[in-house]
C-alpha positions in Angstrom: -17.7 -34.9 -33.8 -14.7 -33.0 -32.3 -13.8 -31.4 -35.6 -15.7 -28.3 -34.5 -12.6 -27.5 -32.3 -10.9 -26.5 -35.5 -13.4 -23.8 -36.2 -12.4 -20.1 -35.8 -14.6 -19.6 -32.8 -13.2 -22.6 -30.9 -9.6 -21.9 -31.8 -9.9 -18.4 -30.4 -11.7 -19.7 -27.2 -8.9 -22.3 -26.7 -6.1 -19.8 -27.2 -7.8 -17.4 -24.8 -7.9 -20.1 -22.1 -4.2 -20.9 -22.7 -3.3 -17.2 -22.2 -5.5 -16.8 -19.1 -4.0 -19.8 -17.3 -0.4 -18.6 -16.9 -1.6 -15.0 -16.4 -3.8 -16.0 -13.4 -1.0 -18.2 -12.0 1.3 -15.2 -12.1 -1.4 -12.9 -10.5 -1.8 -15.5 -7.7 2.0 -15.5 -7.0 2.0 -11.7 -7.1 -0.6 -11.6 -4.3 1.2 -14.4 -2.4 4.4 -12.4 -2.5 2.5 -9.3 -1.2 1.2 -11.5 1.6 4.8 -12.6 2.5 5.9 -9.0 2.4 3.1 -8.0 4.8 4.0 -10.8 7.2 7.6 -9.9 7.1 6.8 -6.2 7.7 4.6 -7.1 10.6 7.4 -9.1 12.2 9.9 -6.2 11.6 7.5 -3.7 13.2 6.9 -5.9 16.3 10.5 -6.7 16.7 11.6 -3.1 16.5 8.9 -1.7 18.7 9.7 -4.3 21.3 13.4 -3.6 21.2 14.9 -1.5 24.1 15.0 2.2 23.5 18.4 3.6 22.4 19.7 7.1 21.9 18.8 8.4 18.5 22.5 9.2 17.7 23.3 5.5 17.9 21.2 4.7 14.8 21.5 7.8 12.7 23.8 10.7 11.9 23.8 13.8 9.6 23.2 12.6 6.0 22.4 9.1 7.1 19.7 7.1 5.3 17.7 5.1 7.8 17.7 1.5 6.5 14.4 -0.5 6.5 15.8 -2.7 9.3 15.8 0.3 11.6 12.3 1.6 10.8 10.1 2.0 13.9 13.0 1.4 16.3 12.3 3.1 19.6 14.8 5.9 20.2 15.3 8.7 22.8 16.5 12.2 22.3 17.3 14.8 25.0 17.5 18.5 24.1 15.6 21.7 23.6 12.8 22.3 21.0 13.6 25.0 18.4 10.0 26.3 18.0 11.3 29.3 16.0 12.0 26.9 13.1 9.0 24.7 13.5 7.1 23.8 10.3 3.9 22.0 9.4 3.6 19.2 6.9 0.5 19.6 4.7 -2.2 17.1 3.7 -1.8 14.7 6.5 -4.8 12.8 8.1 -5.7 12.0 11.6 -6.6 8.5 12.9 -10.2 9.3 12.0 -9.3 10.5 8.5 -9.6 14.2 9.1 -7.4 16.4 6.9 -4.8 18.5 8.6 -1.1 18.8 9.1 1.8 17.2 11.1 3.8 19.4 13.4 7.6 19.1 12.7 9.8 20.7 15.3 13.6 20.6 15.4 15.1 19.3 18.6 18.6 20.6 19.4 20.3 17.7 21.1 22.1 18.2 24.4 25.2 16.5 23.1 25.2 18.4 19.8 23.3 18.1 16.6 19.6 18.4 15.7 16.9 15.9 15.0 13.5 16.4 13.6 10.5 15.5 15.8 7.1 14.8 14.4 5.0 15.9 17.3 1.7 14.8 15.8 -1.4 16.0 13.9 -3.4 19.2 14.2 -6.2 20.6 12.1 -5.2 22.8 9.2 -6.0 26.5 9.2 -9.3 27.5 7.5 -7.1 29.6 5.1 -4.6 27.3 3.2 -2.0 30.1 3.3 -2.2 30.7 7.0 -0.2 28.9 9.7 -2.5 26.7 11.8 -3.0 27.0 15.5 -0.2 24.7 16.9 0.1 24.0 20.6 3.6 25.1 21.8 6.3 22.5 22.4 7.5 22.0 26.0 10.0 24.6 27.1 13.5 23.8 28.4 15.3 20.5 28.3 13.1 17.6 27.5 13.6 13.9 26.7 11.6 12.7 23.7 10.9 9.1 23.0 9.6 8.0 19.7 9.8 5.8 16.6 12.6 6.3 14.2 11.5 6.9 10.6 13.3 7.4 7.3 13.2 10.7 5.3 10.2 11.0 3.0 10.7 11.4 -0.7 8.3 11.7 -3.5 9.4 8.2 -4.7 8.9 6.6 -1.3 5.7 8.4 -0.2 4.0 9.2 -3.5 3.6 12.8 -2.3 4.5 15.5 -4.8 6.9 18.1 -3.3 5.2 21.3 -4.3 7.1 24.5 -4.7 5.9 28.0 -3.7 4.2 26.9 -0.4 3.4 29.5 2.3 6.1 30.2 4.9 6.8 27.4 7.3 4.8 24.8 5.4 6.3 21.8 3.6 5.0 18.7 1.8 7.6 16.1 3.0 9.5 15.3 6.2 13.0 15.4 4.9 16.1 16.0 7.0 18.2 17.3 4.1 15.6 19.9 3.2 15.3 21.1 6.8 19.1 21.1 7.2 19.2 23.7 4.3 16.5 25.8 5.9 18.1 25.6 9.3 21.7 26.2 8.0 23.0 23.5 10.3 23.4 19.7 10.2 20.4 17.5 11.0 20.4 13.8 11.8 19.0 11.7 8.9 15.4 10.6 9.2 13.1 11.8 12.0 11.5 10.8 15.3 7.7 10.1 15.5 7.1 11.2 19.1 5.3 9.0 21.5 6.5 10.5 24.8 5.9 12.8 26.5 2.2 13.0 25.8 0.8 16.5 25.0 -0.7 18.4 27.9 -4.0 18.8 25.9 -5.8 17.0 23.1 -3.4 18.4 20.5 -1.2 17.5 18.8 -2.7 14.0 18.3 0.3 11.7 18.3 0.7 9.3 15.5 -0.8 5.9 16.2 1.3 2.8 16.6 1.7 1.1 13.2 -0.4 -2.0 12.6 1.6 -5.2 13.1 -1.3 -7.7 13.4 -3.3 -7.4 10.2 -2.1 -9.5 7.2 -4.6 -8.1 4.7 -6.5 -10.0 2.0 -3.6 -10.9 -0.2 -3.5 -14.6 0.6 -7.2 -14.9 0.0 -6.7 -13.2 -3.4 -3.9 -15.6 -4.3 -6.0 -18.6 -3.6 -8.9 -17.0 -5.6 -6.7 -16.5 -8.6 -5.4 -20.1 -8.4 -9.0 -21.4 -8.2 -9.7 -19.4 -11.4 -6.8 -21.3 -13.0 -8.5 -24.7 -12.2 -11.9 -23.3 -13.4 -10.6 -22.4 -16.9 -9.9 -26.0 -18.2 -12.9 -27.3 -16.3 -15.1 -24.7 -18.0 -13.5 -25.5 -21.4 -14.3 -29.2 -21.0 -17.9 -28.4 -20.0 -18.4 -26.2 -23.1 -16.8 -28.8 -25.4 -19.1 -31.6 -24.1 -22.1 -29.3 -24.4 -21.2 -28.4 -28.0 -20.6 -32.1 -28.9 -24.0 -33.0 -27.3 -25.8 -30.2 -29.2 -24.2 -31.2 -32.5 -25.1 -34.9 -32.0 -28.7 -34.0 -31.1 -28.9 -31.7 -34.1 -27.5 -34.5 -36.4 -30.0 -37.0 -34.9 -32.9 -34.7 -35.4 -31.8 -34.1 -39.0 -31.6 -37.9 -39.7 -35.0 -38.5 -38.1 -36.5 -35.7 -40.2 -35.0 -37.2 -43.4 -36.3 -40.6 -42.6 -39.8 -39.2 -42.0 -39.8 -37.4 -45.3 -38.8 -40.6 -47.1 -41.6 -42.5 -45.4 -44.2 -40.0 -46.4 -43.3 -39.9 -50.1 -46.2 -41.6 -52.2 -45.5 -44.9 -53.9 -45.0 -44.7 -57.7 -48.2 -45.6 -59.7 -48.3 -49.0 -61.4 -48.6 -49.2 -65.2 
């Protein structure tokens, strides 16, 4: 009664199950690794945000690529804002998902050198080619505290670096690009300002990165692995159902044949 497993329909169904099982196992591990990466990143964020502030020049220098281990480190920088060379970074969202720009202002350091400071979010101008209304940076010498971030690239951010933008507007926060525009060296990476707070409502400073949520990846991993167990269980249920249906059909055919034989008239005697 199990010879039906050799039929084309059942061979295809069995092969499909054999392909699905390793695929779903791999998808489960993919989600599990994403969960591990999220947990590791949360630990890195918490550790770096809780570390004592250090001068920005201790962690970066001109041309330096900020390593992942230094992301979100709290740094300080003392100097004077160069508002003449301030730019805005297009297509950035606020905490409540409004579209606007980030204000990127060079800070000329007291001890020499320049570092880029992301002062926060402001609404974009109604006209895309116009420079938005940006509250002025503090005048005179100021000490900025913030989170150290790595230069943005198209590969790391997914943001296309468009050409031909209006004056003083950019797509990416990139120290090398700004160094060319400023014609002077700029420390690698940039500072996401947290102090001093703006005197008004704008710019809206960038929110602290989330270091508590682990996301749904572990639940997705368990879900995929449950699907793995469901495939052979479902296959067995279908096989048993097919076997039962075939046995029932055979029994009904036998019963029908017996009834037909019983109903045949007896041959007439000579």
